[in-house]
matplotlib code that plots the C-alpha trace (Angstrom):
import matplotlib.pyplot as plt

x = [-18.1, -15.5, -15.6, -19.4, -20.7, -21.2, -18.0, -17.9, -15.8, -15.8, -14.2, -12.6, -14.4, -12.4, -8.8, -8.1, -4.8, -3.2, -0.3, 2.3, 5.0, 5.7, 4.8, 1.4, 0.5, -2.2, -4.3, -6.9, -6.4, -9.0, -10.7, -8.9, -10.9, -10.7, -12.2, -14.6, -17.1, -20.5, -21.8, -25.3, -25.6, -28.6, -29.8, -29.8, -27.0, -24.4, -20.8, -18.1, -14.5, -12.3, -9.1, -6.3, -2.8, -1.3, -4.3, -7.9, -10.6, -13.7, -16.5, -20.3, -22.5, -22.3, -18.5, -18.4, -20.5, -18.2, -15.2, -16.4, -19.0, -20.0, -19.4, -20.6, -17.4, -13.8]
y = [60.1, 58.1, 55.0, 54.7, 51.3, 47.7, 45.9, 42.2, 39.6, 38.1, 35.2, 35.5, 33.1, 34.1, 35.0, 38.6, 39.5, 42.5, 42.8, 45.4, 45.8, 42.2, 40.7, 39.3, 40.1, 38.4, 41.0, 38.7, 35.0, 32.3, 31.1, 33.6, 35.7, 39.5, 42.2, 44.4, 47.2, 47.7, 51.2, 52.1, 55.4, 57.8, 55.8, 52.5, 51.1, 49.1, 49.8, 47.5, 48.1, 45.0, 45.3, 43.0, 42.6, 45.3, 46.8, 47.9, 47.5, 49.6, 48.2, 48.1, 45.1, 43.5, 43.6, 42.3, 39.3, 38.3, 37.9, 37.7, 36.2, 37.6, 35.2, 35.2, 34.1, 34.4]
z = [16.0, 14.1, 16.3, 16.7, 15.6, 16.6, 17.3, 16.4, 14.7, 11.2, 9.5, 6.0, 3.6, 0.5, 0.7, -0.3, -2.0, -3.6, -6.0, -5.0, -7.6, -8.6, -5.3, -4.3, -0.7, 1.2, 3.1, 4.7, 5.1, 4.4, 7.7, 9.9, 12.4, 12.3, 14.5, 12.6, 13.1, 11.6, 11.0, 9.8, 8.0, 7.8, 4.8, 6.8, 4.7, 6.6, 6.2, 7.5, 8.7, 9.0, 11.0, 9.5, 10.8, 8.5, 6.8, 7.5, 4.9, 4.6, 2.5, 2.0, 2.9, -0.6, -0.7, 2.9, 2.2, -0.7, 1.5, 5.2, 7.5, 10.8, 13.8, 17.4, 19.0, 17.7]

ax = plt.figure().add_subplot(projection="3d")
ax.plot(x, y, z, "-o")
ax.set_aspect("equal")
plt.show()
């Protein structure tokens, strides 16, 4: 199922930006809390989906740890 996984929250520990045309857009803001979901595949590798205000980000565990930290309470 598409929505199977552990729902939790994460805090952005490094701001994530993207350049669109000539404008720089902030996707995830430093120290802001975002809802996320952790999914474990058949190979026991964790995949993460972080839900921002305008964008959702899918990444593996290494990429997640570069920009986010799991938190217990939002």
